[in-house]
N, CA, C and O atoms as CSV, one atom per row, in Angstrom:
chain,resi,resn,atom,element,x,y,z
A,1,MET,N,N,155.428,71.814,169.914
A,1,MET,CA,C,154.264,72.550,170.339
A,1,MET,C,C,153.446,71.684,171.279
A,1,MET,O,O,153.217,70.508,170.994
A,2,ASN,N,N,153.011,72.232,172.370
A,2,ASN,CA,C,152.233,71.508,173.360
A,2,ASN,C,C,150.784,71.435,172.901
A,2,ASN,O,O,150.116,72.460,172.761
A,3,GLN,N,N,150.299,70.214,172.667
A,3,GLN,CA,C,148.934,70.057,172.180
A,3,GLN,C,C,147.911,70.257,173.281
A,3,GLN,O,O,146.731,70.450,172.988
A,4,GLY,N,N,148.321,70.219,174.523
A,4,GLY,CA,C,147.398,70.447,175.626
A,4,GLY,C,C,146.900,71.879,175.666
A,4,GLY,O,O,145.803,72.149,176.156
A,5,SER,N,N,147.714,72.803,175.147
A,5,SER,CA,C,147.311,74.204,175.176
A,5,SER,C,C,146.453,74.583,173.969
A,5,SER,O,O,145.864,75.664,173.946
A,6,LEU,N,N,146.376,73.697,172.957
A,6,LEU,CA,C,145.559,73.994,171.781
A,6,LEU,C,C,144.086,73.802,172.100
A,6,LEU,O,O,143.723,72.983,172.945
A,7,LYS,N,N,143.247,74.560,171.422
A,7,LYS,CA,C,141.807,74.431,171.624
A,7,LYS,C,C,141.250,73.445,170.605
A,7,LYS,O,O,141.766,73.315,169.495
A,8,ASN,N,N,140.196,72.760,171.002
A,8,ASN,CA,C,139.511,71.858,170.091
A,8,ASN,C,C,138.631,72.702,169.183
A,8,ASN,O,O,137.743,73.417,169.648
A,9,MET,N,N,138.885,72.611,167.898
A,9,MET,CA,C,138.138,73.429,166.947
A,9,MET,C,C,137.603,72.564,165.820
A,9,MET,O,O,138.211,71.564,165.437
A,10,VAL,N,N,136.451,72.971,165.295
A,10,VAL,CA,C,135.865,72.334,164.130
A,10,VAL,C,C,135.595,73.441,163.127
A,10,VAL,O,O,134.987,74.458,163.460
A,11,VAL,N,N,136.051,73.238,161.896
A,11,VAL,CA,C,135.818,74.214,160.839
A,11,VAL,C,C,134.842,73.605,159.846
A,11,VAL,O,O,135.105,72.549,159.271
A,12,LEU,N,N,133.715,74.278,159.647
A,12,LEU,CA,C,132.701,73.815,158.709
A,12,LEU,C,C,132.817,74.643,157.440
A,12,LEU,O,O,132.713,75.869,157.482
A,13,LYS,N,N,133.035,73.969,156.304
A,13,LYS,CA,C,133.152,74.651,155.019
A,13,LYS,C,C,132.123,74.097,154.058
A,13,LYS,O,O,131.501,73.069,154.325
A,14,ASN,N,N,131.944,74.774,152.947
A,14,ASN,CA,C,130.990,74.372,151.903
A,14,ASN,C,C,129.601,74.150,152.485
A,14,ASN,O,O,128.980,73.108,152.273
A,15,LEU,N,N,129.137,75.128,153.208
A,15,LEU,CA,C,127.841,75.032,153.872
A,15,LEU,C,C,126.715,75.409,152.909
A,15,LEU,O,O,126.899,76.267,152.046
A,16,PRO,N,N,125.553,74.772,153.053
A,16,PRO,CA,C,124.412,75.132,152.204
A,16,PRO,C,C,123.721,76.379,152.740
A,16,PRO,O,O,122.576,76.316,153.188
A,17,SER,N,N,124.403,77.488,152.694
A,17,SER,CA,C,123.878,78.723,153.262
A,17,SER,C,C,124.152,79.878,152.313
A,17,SER,O,O,125.158,79.890,151.604
A,18,ASN,N,N,123.255,80.838,152.309
A,18,ASN,CA,C,123.453,82.034,151.496
A,18,ASN,C,C,124.265,83.082,152.235
A,18,ASN,O,O,124.876,83.950,151.612
A,19,ILE,N,N,124.276,83.009,153.537
A,19,ILE,CA,C,124.928,84.034,154.339
A,19,ILE,C,C,126.292,83.588,154.841
A,19,ILE,O,O,127.273,84.324,154.735
A,20,VAL,N,N,126.349,82.381,155.388
A,20,VAL,CA,C,127.568,81.888,156.034
A,20,VAL,C,C,128.392,81.085,155.037
A,20,VAL,O,O,127.899,80.136,154.428
A,21,GLU,N,N,129.648,81.477,154.878
A,21,GLU,CA,C,130.545,80.759,153.971
A,21,GLU,C,C,131.340,79.694,154.713
A,21,GLU,O,O,131.538,78.590,154.207
A,22,GLU,N,N,131.797,80.034,155.927
A,22,GLU,CA,C,132.625,79.131,156.708
A,22,GLU,C,C,132.321,79.374,158.180
A,22,GLU,O,O,132.150,80.517,158.603
A,23,ALA,N,N,132.254,78.295,158.962
A,23,ALA,CA,C,131.975,78.429,160.394
A,23,ALA,C,C,133.080,77.752,161.182
A,23,ALA,O,O,133.530,76.661,160.834
A,24,ILE,N,N,133.510,78.410,162.246
A,24,ILE,CA,C,134.529,77.858,163.134
A,24,ILE,C,C,133.880,77.669,164.490
A,24,ILE,O,O,133.366,78.620,165.079
A,25,ILE,N,N,133.904,76.430,164.986
A,25,ILE,CA,C,133.308,76.115,166.274
A,25,ILE,C,C,134.434,75.735,167.227
A,25,ILE,O,O,135.238,74.851,166.935
A,26,ILE,N,N,134.479,76.409,168.361
A,26,ILE,CA,C,135.489,76.112,169.374
A,26,ILE,C,C,134.799,75.308,170.464
A,26,ILE,O,O,133.841,75.772,171.082
A,27,LEU,N,N,135.301,74.087,170.696
A,27,LEU,CA,C,134.701,73.180,171.664
A,27,LEU,C,C,135.298,73.394,173.046
A,27,LEU,O,O,136.401,73.920,173.192
A,28,LYS,N,N,134.545,72.974,174.057
A,28,LYS,CA,C,135.040,73.044,175.424
A,28,LYS,C,C,136.180,72.057,175.608
A,28,LYS,O,O,136.410,71.188,174.767
A,29,THR,N,N,136.892,72.204,176.724
A,29,THR,CA,C,138.013,71.299,176.990
A,29,THR,C,C,137.494,69.888,177.187
A,29,THR,O,O,136.329,69.681,177.529
A,30,ASN,N,N,138.367,68.926,176.970
A,30,ASN,CA,C,137.988,67.515,177.101
A,30,ASN,C,C,137.655,67.204,178.552
A,30,ASN,O,O,138.469,67.401,179.454
A,31,LYS,N,N,136.443,66.717,178.750
A,31,LYS,CA,C,136.003,66.300,180.068
A,31,LYS,C,C,135.315,64.967,179.918
A,31,LYS,O,O,134.741,64.669,178.871
A,32,LYS,N,N,135.369,64.167,180.956
A,32,LYS,CA,C,134.676,62.891,180.924
A,32,LYS,C,C,133.206,63.148,181.217
A,32,LYS,O,O,132.847,63.719,182.246
A,33,ILE,N,N,132.372,62.715,180.291
A,33,ILE,CA,C,130.938,62.935,180.406
A,33,ILE,C,C,130.290,61.615,180.775
A,33,ILE,O,O,130.531,60.596,180.129
A,34,LYS,N,N,129.468,61.632,181.812
A,34,LYS,CA,C,128.789,60.415,182.218
A,34,LYS,C,C,127.654,60.081,181.255
A,34,LYS,O,O,127.487,58.928,180.858
A,35,GLN,N,N,126.874,61.099,180.879
A,35,GLN,CA,C,125.774,60.896,179.940
A,35,GLN,C,C,125.743,62.082,178.983
A,35,GLN,O,O,126.106,63.202,179.342
A,36,ASN,N,N,125.307,61.814,177.772
A,36,ASN,CA,C,125.154,62.895,176.817
A,36,ASN,C,C,123.976,63.764,177.222
A,36,ASN,O,O,122.912,63.263,177.586
A,37,GLU,N,N,124.179,65.063,177.155
A,37,GLU,CA,C,123.095,65.980,177.475
A,37,GLU,C,C,122.393,66.356,176.183
A,37,GLU,O,O,123.030,66.705,175.190
A,38,LYS,N,N,121.088,66.280,176.212
A,38,LYS,CA,C,120.296,66.631,175.039
A,38,LYS,C,C,119.930,68.104,175.109
A,38,LYS,O,O,119.668,68.641,176.185
A,39,ILE,N,N,119.915,68.744,173.962
A,39,ILE,CA,C,119.545,70.147,173.882
A,39,ILE,C,C,118.026,70.232,173.816
A,39,ILE,O,O,117.392,69.528,173.029
A,40,ASN,N,N,117.450,71.088,174.637
A,40,ASN,CA,C,116.006,71.266,174.625
A,40,ASN,C,C,115.669,72.231,173.494
A,40,ASN,O,O,115.919,73.432,173.600
A,41,LEU,N,N,115.108,71.711,172.424
A,41,LEU,CA,C,114.842,72.515,171.244
A,41,LEU,C,C,113.704,73.503,171.453
A,41,LEU,O,O,113.681,74.547,170.801
A,42,ASN,N,N,112.769,73.209,172.333
A,42,ASN,CA,C,111.644,74.111,172.559
A,42,ASN,C,C,112.110,75.444,173.125
A,42,ASN,O,O,111.621,76.494,172.707
A,43,LYS,N,N,113.039,75.420,174.060
A,43,LYS,CA,C,113.552,76.662,174.627
A,43,LYS,C,C,114.312,77.458,173.573
A,43,LYS,O,O,114.202,78.683,173.521
A,44,ASN,N,N,115.087,76.764,172.730
A,44,ASN,CA,C,115.839,77.450,171.696
A,44,ASN,C,C,114.902,78.115,170.691
A,44,ASN,O,O,115.174,79.222,170.227
A,45,LYS,N,N,113.792,77.440,170.352
A,45,LYS,CA,C,112.848,78.027,169.398
A,45,LYS,C,C,112.196,79.273,169.978
A,45,LYS,O,O,111.987,80.254,169.266
A,46,GLU,N,N,111.869,79.240,171.278
A,46,GLU,CA,C,111.272,80.409,171.901
A,46,GLU,C,C,112.247,81.582,171.890
A,46,GLU,O,O,111.852,82.719,171.632
A,47,LYS,N,N,113.514,81.309,172.168
A,47,LYS,CA,C,114.509,82.368,172.160
A,47,LYS,C,C,114.676,82.947,170.764
A,47,LYS,O,O,114.816,84.160,170.607
A,48,VAL,N,N,114.664,82.085,169.746
A,48,VAL,CA,C,114.840,82.543,168.374
A,48,VAL,C,C,113.670,83.425,167.964
A,48,VAL,O,O,113.860,84.426,167.273
A,49,GLU,N,N,112.460,83.060,168.384
A,49,GLU,CA,C,111.291,83.855,168.024
A,49,GLU,C,C,111.319,85.223,168.694
A,49,GLU,O,O,110.791,86.188,168.141
A,50,LYS,N,N,111.922,85.322,169.869
A,50,LYS,CA,C,111.968,86.582,170.595
A,50,LYS,C,C,113.012,87.544,170.035
A,50,LYS,O,O,112.927,88.751,170.261
A,51,THR,N,N,113.989,87.021,169.309
A,51,THR,CA,C,115.045,87.886,168.797
A,51,THR,C,C,114.512,88.786,167.693
A,51,THR,O,O,113.436,88.544,167.146
A,52,LYS,N,N,115.262,89.812,167.376
A,52,LYS,CA,C,114.863,90.763,166.341
A,52,LYS,C,C,114.973,90.125,164.968
A,52,LYS,O,O,115.658,89.118,164.788
A,53,GLU,N,N,114.305,90.711,164.023
A,53,GLU,CA,C,114.333,90.177,162.661
A,53,GLU,C,C,115.691,90.374,162.004
A,53,GLU,O,O,115.999,89.695,161.024
A,54,ASN,N,N,116.500,91.274,162.512
A,54,ASN,CA,C,117.805,91.557,161.906
A,54,ASN,C,C,118.882,90.556,162.299
A,54,ASN,O,O,120.022,90.692,161.855
A,55,ASP,N,N,118.565,89.562,163.110
A,55,ASP,CA,C,119.553,88.591,163.557
A,55,ASP,C,C,119.573,87.361,162.647
A,55,ASP,O,O,119.569,86.232,163.136
A,56,TYR,N,N,119.595,87.566,161.353
A,56,TYR,CA,C,119.599,86.456,160.406
A,56,TYR,C,C,120.867,85.622,160.537
A,56,TYR,O,O,120.820,84.396,160.425
A,57,ILE,N,N,121.966,86.262,160.766
A,57,ILE,CA,C,123.242,85.548,160.839
A,57,ILE,C,C,123.255,84.606,162.034
A,57,ILE,O,O,123.713,83.468,161.930
A,58,LEU,N,N,122.757,85.076,163.159
A,58,LEU,CA,C,122.715,84.238,164.353
A,58,LEU,C,C,121.811,83.035,164.138
A,58,LEU,O,O,122.161,81.916,164.512
A,59,LYS,N,N,120.661,83.260,163.542
A,59,LYS,CA,C,119.736,82.155,163.258
A,59,LYS,C,C,120.368,81.157,162.299
A,59,LYS,O,O,120.255,79.945,162.482
A,60,GLU,N,N,121.026,81.674,161.284
A,60,GLU,CA,C,121.674,80.807,160.290
A,60,GLU,C,C,122.762,79.958,160.950
A,60,GLU,O,O,122.879,78.767,160.665
A,61,ALA,N,N,123.552,80.567,161.824
A,61,ALA,CA,C,124.620,79.828,162.513
A,61,ALA,C,C,124.035,78.738,163.406
A,61,ALA,O,O,124.561,77.626,163.450
A,62,GLU,N,N,122.957,79.046,164.113
A,62,GLU,CA,C,122.328,78.038,164.956
A,62,GLU,C,C,121.813,76.868,164.121
A,62,GLU,O,O,121.971,75.710,164.507
A,63,MET,N,N,121.210,77.166,162.999
A,63,MET,CA,C,120.704,76.102,162.131
A,63,MET,C,C,121.832,75.239,161.607
A,63,MET,O,O,121.706,74.016,161.550
A,64,ILE,N,N,122.929,75.861,161.224
A,64,ILE,CA,C,124.075,75.115,160.687
A,64,ILE,C,C,124.639,74.180,161.749
A,64,ILE,O,O,124.924,73.016,161.465
A,65,ILE,N,N,124.801,74.677,162.956
A,65,ILE,CA,C,125.357,73.861,164.030
A,65,ILE,C,C,124.416,72.711,164.378
A,65,ILE,O,O,124.863,71.584,164.591
A,66,MET,N,N,123.112,72.993,164.435
A,66,MET,CA,C,122.156,71.928,164.746
A,66,MET,C,C,122.155,70.863,163.653
A,66,MET,O,O,122.076,69.672,163.952
A,67,ASN,N,N,122.242,71.281,162.388
A,67,ASN,CA,C,122.308,70.316,161.285
A,67,ASN,C,C,123.569,69.473,161.370
A,67,ASN,O,O,123.525,68.266,161.134
A,68,TYR,N,N,124.691,70.094,161.705
A,68,TYR,CA,C,125.958,69.387,161.824
A,68,TYR,C,C,125.882,68.338,162.935
A,68,TYR,O,O,126.341,67.209,162.757
A,69,ILE,N,N,125.310,68.706,164.069
A,69,ILE,CA,C,125.198,67.773,165.196
A,69,ILE,C,C,124.280,66.619,164.841
A,69,ILE,O,O,124.594,65.472,165.159
A,70,THR,N,N,123.156,66.886,164.190
A,70,THR,CA,C,122.244,65.798,163.824
A,70,THR,C,C,122.891,64.852,162.819
A,70,THR,O,O,122.669,63.642,162.879
A,71,LYS,N,N,123.688,65.386,161.898
A,71,LYS,CA,C,124.393,64.523,160.946
A,71,LYS,C,C,125.385,63.623,161.667
A,71,LYS,O,O,125.507,62.444,161.334
A,72,LEU,N,N,126.096,64.167,162.652
A,72,LEU,CA,C,127.038,63.347,163.423
A,72,LEU,C,C,126.312,62.238,164.169
A,72,LEU,O,O,126.788,61.104,164.211
A,73,GLU,N,N,125.161,62.557,164.759
A,73,GLU,CA,C,124.399,61.545,165.480
A,73,GLU,C,C,123.878,60.475,164.540
A,73,GLU,O,O,123.858,59.296,164.897
A,74,GLN,N,N,123.455,60.866,163.342
A,74,GLN,CA,C,122.970,59.892,162.368
A,74,GLN,C,C,124.090,58.960,161.930
A,74,GLN,O,O,123.881,57.754,161.799
A,75,LYS,N,N,125.271,59.509,161.704
A,75,LYS,CA,C,126.406,58.673,161.309
A,75,LYS,C,C,126.746,57.669,162.407
A,75,LYS,O,O,127.081,56.520,162.121
A,76,LYS,N,N,126.658,58.105,163.666
A,76,LYS,CA,C,126.954,57.219,164.780
A,76,LYS,C,C,125.934,56.090,164.839
A,76,LYS,O,O,126.304,54.939,165.074
A,77,LYS,N,N,124.663,56.396,164.631
A,77,LYS,CA,C,123.626,55.368,164.630
A,77,LYS,C,C,123.846,54.382,163.491
A,77,LYS,O,O,123.700,53.174,163.679
A,78,GLU,N,N,124.197,54.886,162.309
A,78,GLU,CA,C,124.445,54.011,161.164
A,78,GLU,C,C,125.622,53.089,161.430
A,78,GLU,O,O,125.580,51.906,161.092
A,79,ARG,N,N,126.676,53.629,162.038
A,79,ARG,CA,C,127.840,52.813,162.368
A,79,ARG,C,C,127.477,51.705,163.344
A,79,ARG,O,O,127.922,50.566,163.197
A,80,ASN,N,N,126.664,52.045,164.342
A,80,ASN,CA,C,126.246,51.029,165.316
A,80,ASN,C,C,125.415,49.942,164.651
A,80,ASN,O,O,125.574,48.766,164.977
A,81,GLU,N,N,124.538,50.307,163.732
A,81,GLU,CA,C,123.729,49.314,163.027
A,81,GLU,C,C,124.598,48.404,162.175
A,81,GLU,O,O,124.380,47.193,162.137
A,82,ILE,N,N,125.568,48.972,161.500
A,82,ILE,CA,C,126.470,48.177,160.667
A,82,ILE,C,C,127.278,47.208,161.529
A,82,ILE,O,O,127.465,46.050,161.156
A,83,GLN,N,N,127.754,47.677,162.676
A,83,GLN,CA,C,128.509,46.804,163.576
A,83,GLN,C,C,127.649,45.660,164.089
A,83,GLN,O,O,128.131,44.535,164.223
A,84,LYS,N,N,126.381,45.934,164.379
A,84,LYS,CA,C,125.489,44.879,164.844
A,84,LYS,C,C,125.280,43.827,163.765
A,84,LYS,O,O,125.293,42.631,164.058
A,85,THR,N,N,125.090,44.254,162.523
A,85,THR,CA,C,124.887,43.280,161.450
A,85,THR,C,C,126.150,42.463,161.216
A,85,THR,O,O,126.071,41.265,160.945
A,86,ILE,N,N,127.308,43.093,161.318
A,86,ILE,CA,C,128.568,42.368,161.137
A,86,ILE,C,C,128.743,41.335,162.246
A,86,ILE,O,O,129.156,40.208,161.974
A,87,LYS,N,N,128.439,41.698,163.484
A,87,LYS,CA,C,128.549,40.742,164.588
A,87,LYS,C,C,127.597,39.573,164.396
A,87,LYS,O,O,127.960,38.425,164.654
A,88,ARG,N,N,126.386,39.856,163.945
A,88,ARG,CA,C,125.405,38.795,163.711
A,88,ARG,C,C,125.888,37.849,162.616
A,88,ARG,O,O,125.757,36.631,162.745
A,89,LYS,N,N,126.443,38.400,161.543
A,89,LYS,CA,C,126.955,37.579,160.451
A,89,LYS,C,C,128.146,36.732,160.909
A,89,LYS,O,O,128.280,35.581,160.496
A,90,CYS,N,N,129.004,37.291,161.754
A,90,CYS,CA,C,130.147,36.539,162.274
A,90,CYS,C,C,129.688,35.359,163.116
A,90,CYS,O,O,130.246,34.265,163.026
A,91,LYS,N,N,128.669,35.586,163.935
A,91,LYS,CA,C,128.147,34.489,164.759
A,91,LYS,C,C,127.586,33.381,163.880
A,91,LYS,O,O,127.838,32.202,164.130
A,92,ASN,N,N,126.826,33.750,162.854
A,92,ASN,CA,C,126.271,32.750,161.941
A,92,ASN,C,C,127.377,32.001,161.201
A,92,ASN,O,O,127.292,30.791,160.989
A,93,PHE,N,N,128.407,32.734,160.815
A,93,PHE,CA,C,129.532,32.119,160.104
A,93,PHE,C,C,130.265,31.133,161.005
A,93,PHE,O,O,130.644,30.052,160.554
A,94,LYS,N,N,130.470,31.488,162.269
A,94,LYS,CA,C,131.134,30.593,163.219
A,94,LYS,C,C,130.320,29.319,163.415
A,94,LYS,O,O,130.874,28.220,163.449
A,95,LYS,N,N,129.008,29.471,163.543
A,95,LYS,CA,C,128.151,28.298,163.698
A,95,LYS,C,C,128.253,27.391,162.480
A,95,LYS,O,O,128.321,26.169,162.612
A,96,CYS,N,N,128.262,27.984,161.309
A,96,CYS,CA,C,128.357,27.211,160.067
A,96,CYS,C,C,129.691,26.474,159.993
A,96,CYS,O,O,129.736,25.310,159.595
A,97,ILE,N,N,130.761,27.138,160.368
A,97,ILE,CA,C,132.082,26.512,160.347
A,97,ILE,C,C,132.137,25.341,161.323
A,97,ILE,O,O,132.693,24.292,160.996
A,98,ILE,N,N,131.573,25.505,162.504
A,98,ILE,CA,C,131.572,24.428,163.496
A,98,ILE,C,C,130.799,23.223,162.967
A,98,ILE,O,O,131.258,22.087,163.087
A,99,ILE,N,N,129.638,23.468,162.389
A,99,ILE,CA,C,128.823,22.368,161.844
A,99,ILE,C,C,129.556,21.668,160.706
A,99,ILE,O,O,129.570,20.439,160.643
A,100,MET,N,N,130.161,22.435,159.810
A,100,MET,CA,C,130.890,21.840,158.688
A,100,MET,C,C,132.084,21.012,159.170
A,100,MET,O,O,132.354,19.933,158.643
A,101,SER,N,N,132.792,21.527,160.171
A,101,SER,CA,C,133.946,20.769,160.678
A,101,SER,C,C,133.493,19.473,161.352
A,101,SER,O,O,134.165,18.449,161.229
A,102,MET,N,N,132.378,19.505,162.053
A,102,MET,CA,C,131.871,18.276,162.679
A,102,MET,C,C,131.464,17.264,161.609
A,102,MET,O,O,131.732,16.071,161.750
A,103,ILE,N,N,130.830,17.725,160.565
A,103,ILE,CA,C,130.453,16.821,159.461
A,103,ILE,C,C,131.699,16.227,158.818
A,103,ILE,O,O,131.727,15.037,158.504
A,104,LEU,N,N,132.710,17.032,158.625
A,104,LEU,CA,C,133.958,16.555,158.034
A,104,LEU,C,C,134.606,15.493,158.915
A,104,LEU,O,O,135.085,14.479,158.409
A,105,ILE,N,N,134.625,15.711,160.209
A,105,ILE,CA,C,135.217,14.740,161.132
A,105,ILE,C,C,134.442,13.428,161.102
A,105,ILE,O,O,135.042,12.354,161.071
A,106,VAL,N,N,133.126,13.509,161.109
A,106,VAL,CA,C,132.306,12.290,161.062
A,106,VAL,C,C,132.537,11.546,159.758
A,106,VAL,O,O,132.638,10.319,159.769
A,107,GLU,N,N,132.622,12.239,158.653
A,107,GLU,CA,C,132.851,11.581,157.369
A,107,GLU,C,C,134.217,10.908,157.294
A,107,GLU,O,O,134.349,9.808,156.756
A,108,THR,N,N,135.235,11.582,157.842
A,108,THR,CA,C,136.570,10.965,157.834
A,108,THR,C,C,136.592,9.720,158.712
A,108,THR,O,O,137.226,8.728,158.352
A,109,ILE,N,N,135.928,9.750,159.830
A,109,ILE,CA,C,135.852,8.566,160.690
A,109,ILE,C,C,135.147,7.428,159.968
A,109,ILE,O,O,135.592,6.282,160.025
A,110,LEU,N,N,134.041,7.743,159.285
A,110,LEU,CA,C,133.314,6.724,158.540
A,110,LEU,C,C,134.159,6.136,157.386
A,110,LEU,O,O,134.098,4.936,157.119
A,111,LEU,N,N,134.919,6.965,156.728
A,111,LEU,CA,C,135.786,6.477,155.649
A,111,LEU,C,C,136.905,5.594,156.185
A,111,LEU,O,O,137.274,4.598,155.562
A,112,ILE,N,N,137.440,5.962,157.340
A,112,ILE,CA,C,138.515,5.170,157.925
A,112,ILE,C,C,137.988,3.798,158.370
A,112,ILE,O,O,138.678,2.792,158.207
A,113,LEU,N,N,136.794,3.751,158.920
A,113,LEU,CA,C,136.218,2.486,159.391
A,113,LEU,C,C,135.866,1.544,158.246
A,113,LEU,O,O,135.866,0.332,158.461
A,114,LYS,N,N,135.574,2.015,157.077
A,114,LYS,CA,C,135.228,1.144,155.944
A,114,LYS,C,C,136.463,0.555,155.392
A,114,LYS,O,O,136.405,-0.212,154.430
């Protein structure tokens, strides 16, 4: 099966919703993005307020998708923070190893000279 012809899809299950049981999101084709585009929430809120009261399902779907996107962004931020702390710890560990090895070399030289 040719994977190039398949669509990128995300299936959201076990949603905290009274109306929506499962959501299927079909993503656009893979394109190289120079910068992430932010969604203007003010325009979306105005549109939601203008819609009829009977569009509960549409509102619920929008909320679910926005929650899903914010969770993904939060996970990405957490991953970046963890990577930064790991890099910082590695640098400190390398410095400690270098200092310990220099002390060891000096001590061995001193023992040999005695």
